[in-house]
C-alpha positions as CSV (number, residue, x, y, z in Angstrom):
1,M,8.8,54.5,4.8
2,S,6.6,57.5,5.2
3,R,6.5,59.3,8.5
4,Y,3.3,60.8,10.0
5,A,2.1,63.2,12.6
6,L,-0.9,61.9,14.4
7,V,-3.3,64.6,15.6
8,T,-6.3,63.9,17.9
9,G,-9.3,66.1,18.1
10,A,-8.4,67.2,14.5
11,S,-11.9,68.1,13.2
12,S,-12.1,71.6,14.6
13,G,-10.4,74.3,16.7
14,I,-6.8,74.0,17.8
15,G,-6.5,70.5,16.5
16,L,-7.6,71.5,13.0
17,A,-5.3,74.5,13.0
18,L,-2.4,72.3,14.1
19,A,-3.1,69.8,11.4
20,E,-3.0,72.7,8.8
21,A,0.1,74.2,10.2
22,L,1.9,70.8,10.1
23,A,0.7,70.1,6.5
24,R,1.9,73.5,5.5
25,R,5.4,72.3,6.6
26,G,5.1,69.2,4.5
27,R,4.1,66.8,7.3
28,N,2.0,63.7,6.4
29,L,-0.9,63.4,8.8
30,I,-3.1,60.9,10.5
31,L,-6.2,62.8,11.8
32,V,-8.3,61.3,14.6
33,A,-11.8,62.6,15.7
34,R,-15.4,61.4,16.0
35,K,-16.9,63.1,13.0
36,R,-16.3,61.1,9.8
37,D,-17.8,63.7,7.4
38,A,-15.5,66.5,8.8
39,L,-12.4,64.3,8.7
40,E,-13.1,63.3,5.1
41,S,-13.5,66.9,4.0
42,I,-10.4,68.1,6.0
43,A,-8.2,65.2,4.7
44,Y,-9.2,66.0,1.1
45,E,-8.6,69.8,1.5
46,L,-5.2,69.4,3.1
47,T,-4.1,66.9,0.5
48,Q,-5.0,69.2,-2.3
49,R,-3.6,72.3,-0.8
50,F,-0.3,71.0,0.5
51,S,0.4,67.8,-1.5
52,V,0.9,65.7,1.7
53,D,-0.6,62.3,2.6
54,V,-3.5,62.7,4.9
55,L,-5.2,59.7,6.5
56,F,-7.9,59.7,9.1
57,R,-9.4,57.4,11.7
58,V,-12.8,57.8,13.2
59,C,-12.6,57.2,17.0
60,D,-14.2,58.3,20.2
61,L,-11.1,58.3,22.4
62,S,-13.2,58.5,25.6
63,E,-14.3,54.9,24.8
64,P,-11.5,52.6,25.9
65,L,-12.6,49.8,23.4
66,Q,-12.5,52.2,20.5
67,L,-9.1,53.5,21.6
68,S,-7.8,49.9,21.8
69,G,-9.0,49.3,18.3
70,L,-7.3,52.5,17.1
71,L,-4.0,51.5,18.6
72,H,-4.3,47.9,17.2
73,E,-5.0,49.4,13.7
74,L,-2.0,51.7,14.0
75,E,0.3,48.9,15.1
76,Q,-0.8,46.7,12.2
77,S,-0.5,49.4,9.6
78,G,3.2,49.7,10.1
79,Q,3.0,53.5,9.6
80,V,5.8,55.4,11.4
81,I,4.4,58.1,13.7
82,D,7.2,60.5,14.5
83,L,5.0,63.2,16.1
84,L,2.0,62.6,18.4
85,V,-0.3,65.6,19.1
86,N,-2.7,64.8,21.9
87,N,-5.2,67.6,21.4
88,A,-8.5,65.9,22.0
89,G,-10.2,67.1,25.2
90,I,-13.5,68.4,26.6
91,G,-14.5,70.7,29.5
92,S,-17.5,71.1,31.8
93,G,-18.7,74.1,33.7
94,G,-20.6,74.3,37.0
95,A,-20.4,72.8,40.4
96,F,-18.9,69.3,40.4
97,V,-21.6,67.6,42.5
98,A,-24.3,69.1,40.1
99,Q,-22.8,67.5,37.0
100,D,-23.9,64.3,35.4
101,W,-21.3,61.7,36.4
102,R,-21.2,60.2,33.0
103,R,-20.1,63.5,31.6
104,E,-17.4,63.9,34.3
105,Q,-16.2,60.3,33.6
106,Q,-16.0,61.0,29.9
107,L,-13.9,64.1,30.6
108,L,-11.4,62.1,32.7
109,E,-11.3,59.3,30.2
110,L,-10.5,61.7,27.3
111,N,-8.4,64.4,29.0
112,V,-6.3,62.1,31.1
113,L,-6.5,58.3,30.4
114,A,-6.7,58.4,26.6
115,L,-3.8,60.9,26.5
116,A,-1.7,58.8,28.8
117,R,-2.5,55.6,26.9
118,L,-1.5,57.1,23.6
119,C,1.7,58.5,25.1
120,H,2.5,55.0,26.5
121,A,1.7,53.1,23.3
122,I,3.3,55.4,20.8
123,G,6.0,56.7,23.1
124,T,7.2,53.1,23.6
125,V,7.7,52.7,19.9
126,M,9.4,56.1,19.6
127,A,11.8,55.2,22.4
128,A,12.7,51.9,20.9
129,R,13.3,53.7,17.5
130,G,15.4,56.4,19.2
131,H,13.4,59.2,17.6
132,G,10.1,61.1,18.0
133,Q,8.2,64.0,19.4
134,I,5.1,64.4,21.5
135,L,3.0,67.5,22.0
136,N,0.3,67.3,24.7
137,I,-2.3,70.1,25.0
138,A,-2.9,71.3,28.5
139,S,-4.1,74.9,29.3
140,V,-3.3,77.9,31.4
141,A,-5.8,76.3,33.8
142,A,-3.2,73.6,34.5
143,F,-1.3,76.0,36.8
144,Q,-4.0,76.5,39.4
145,P,-7.2,75.0,40.9
146,G,-10.4,75.9,39.2
147,P,-13.6,75.9,41.3
148,W,-16.8,75.4,39.1
149,M,-14.6,73.7,36.5
150,S,-12.8,71.5,39.0
151,S,-12.4,68.4,36.9
152,Y,-11.2,70.3,33.8
153,Y,-8.6,72.3,35.7
154,A,-7.4,69.1,37.5
155,S,-7.2,67.1,34.2
156,K,-5.0,69.8,32.6
157,A,-2.8,69.9,35.7
158,Y,-2.2,66.2,35.1
159,V,-1.3,66.8,31.5
160,L,1.2,69.5,32.4
161,H,3.0,67.6,35.1
162,F,2.8,64.3,33.3
163,S,4.3,65.9,30.2
164,E,7.2,67.5,32.1
165,G,8.0,64.2,33.8
166,L,7.8,62.3,30.5
167,R,10.1,64.8,28.9
168,E,12.9,63.9,31.4
169,E,12.2,60.2,31.2
170,L,12.4,60.1,27.3
171,R,15.1,62.6,26.8
172,G,17.8,59.9,26.8
173,H,15.9,57.9,24.3
174,G,15.8,60.6,21.6
175,V,12.2,61.5,22.2
176,K,11.2,65.1,22.7
177,V,8.1,66.0,24.8
178,S,6.4,69.4,24.9
179,V,3.2,70.7,26.4
180,L,1.1,73.5,25.0
181,C,-0.8,75.6,27.5
182,P,-3.2,78.0,25.6
183,G,-5.5,80.5,27.2
184,P,-9.0,81.2,26.0
185,T,-9.1,80.5,22.3
186,H,-11.7,81.0,19.6
187,S,-13.2,77.5,19.1
188,A,-16.2,75.3,19.9
189,F,-14.7,74.3,23.3
190,F,-16.5,76.9,25.4
191,R,-19.8,76.3,23.6
192,N,-19.6,72.6,24.3
193,A,-18.7,73.2,27.9
194,Q,-21.7,75.6,28.2
195,L,-19.5,78.6,29.1
196,D,-20.2,82.2,28.1
197,T,-17.1,84.0,26.9
198,S,-18.7,87.0,25.2
199,S,-16.9,89.4,27.6
200,L,-13.6,87.9,26.6
201,E,-14.4,88.2,23.0
202,R,-15.4,91.8,23.3
203,G,-12.2,92.6,25.1
204,K,-10.2,90.9,22.4
205,L,-8.4,88.7,24.9
206,M,-8.9,85.5,23.0
207,L,-6.4,84.3,20.4
208,S,-7.5,82.5,17.3
209,A,-6.8,78.8,16.9
210,E,-4.5,79.6,14.0
211,E,-2.4,81.9,16.2
212,V,-2.1,79.3,18.9
213,A,-1.1,76.6,16.3
214,L,1.6,78.7,14.8
215,I,3.1,79.4,18.2
216,A,2.9,75.7,19.0
217,V,4.6,74.6,15.9
218,R,7.4,77.1,16.4
219,G,7.8,75.9,20.0
220,L,8.1,72.3,18.7
221,E,10.8,73.3,16.3
222,R,12.7,74.9,19.2
223,N,12.0,71.9,21.5
224,R,10.3,74.1,24.1
225,A,9.2,72.2,27.2
226,I,6.2,74.4,28.0
227,I,4.6,76.6,25.3
228,V,2.3,79.4,26.5
229,P,0.9,81.5,23.6
230,G,0.4,85.2,24.2
231,W,2.0,87.6,26.7
232,R,-1.2,87.9,28.8
233,N,-1.4,84.2,29.3
234,R,2.3,84.1,30.3
235,L,1.5,86.6,33.0
236,L,-1.5,84.6,34.0
237,V,0.4,81.4,34.7
238,M,2.7,83.4,37.0
239,A,-0.1,84.4,39.3
240,P,-0.2,81.2,41.4
241,R,3.5,81.8,42.3
242,L,2.9,85.5,43.3
243,F,-0.3,85.3,45.3
244,P,-1.5,83.1,48.2
245,R,-3.3,79.9,47.0
246,W,-6.5,80.9,48.8
247,L,-6.7,84.1,46.8
248,V,-5.9,82.2,43.5
249,R,-8.8,79.8,44.3
250,R,-11.2,82.6,45.0
251,F,-10.3,84.5,41.9
252,A,-10.7,81.4,39.7
253,A,-14.0,80.6,41.4
254,R,-15.4,84.1,40.6
255,L,-14.2,84.0,37.1
256,N,-15.6,80.5,36.3
257,R,-19.0,81.3,37.9
258,R,-19.2,84.5,35.8
259,F,-18.7,82.5,32.6
260,G,-20.9,79.6,33.6
261,R,-24.3,79.3,32.0
262,T,-25.6,76.6,34.4
């Protein structure tokens, strides 16, 4: 029976780069995203380039009913998922109380609840089978509070701590859990979150999605618990340990207000 890596948010950015990096290593894929046209094109291209089986499922993971339908379809298909990559996520910039609540709710549904539900459903099957691997995508933002992006930072803190806890729980069942914590990355994320990162781009502080994906896949192969791409980002995640929390909060607030467009 064929084994598959399921990658969410696979139509662009880090998700697409991860899908390509896995296909390059001969992994069959199930790609999940909202955009059918993009998924069809990506599936065809990866199949042709790497001679792997690439399936796709159109699903808005922030909609609980659509997520339920996806999980039911995966269960009925009988396809063995031996790698789950929870990449799908969104951000929002600006003061929390000034945001549209529906957008904030969508962020929490996608970044937190959908990720946890996929880990529960697929992780249960992996544990029963005695084999599998999970990669959750957090962020360097997970290591500190983030005023003017409060929900996003908090959601990624959940992903980080949840993944570390799950790693210990599933270790005895043959299931490996890792968490990827990238810093600013060239992708559509910042545009969708209405953030201006032109100064970061001019300073060449942002990694490409392909660089992040390569580091992530190598980290998976080595069963790293926490994968932080880039030496600057590794220094950044140490800051909350070295400085008072009030200073970390103030610095994050200044940074996020500087990048905000709203």
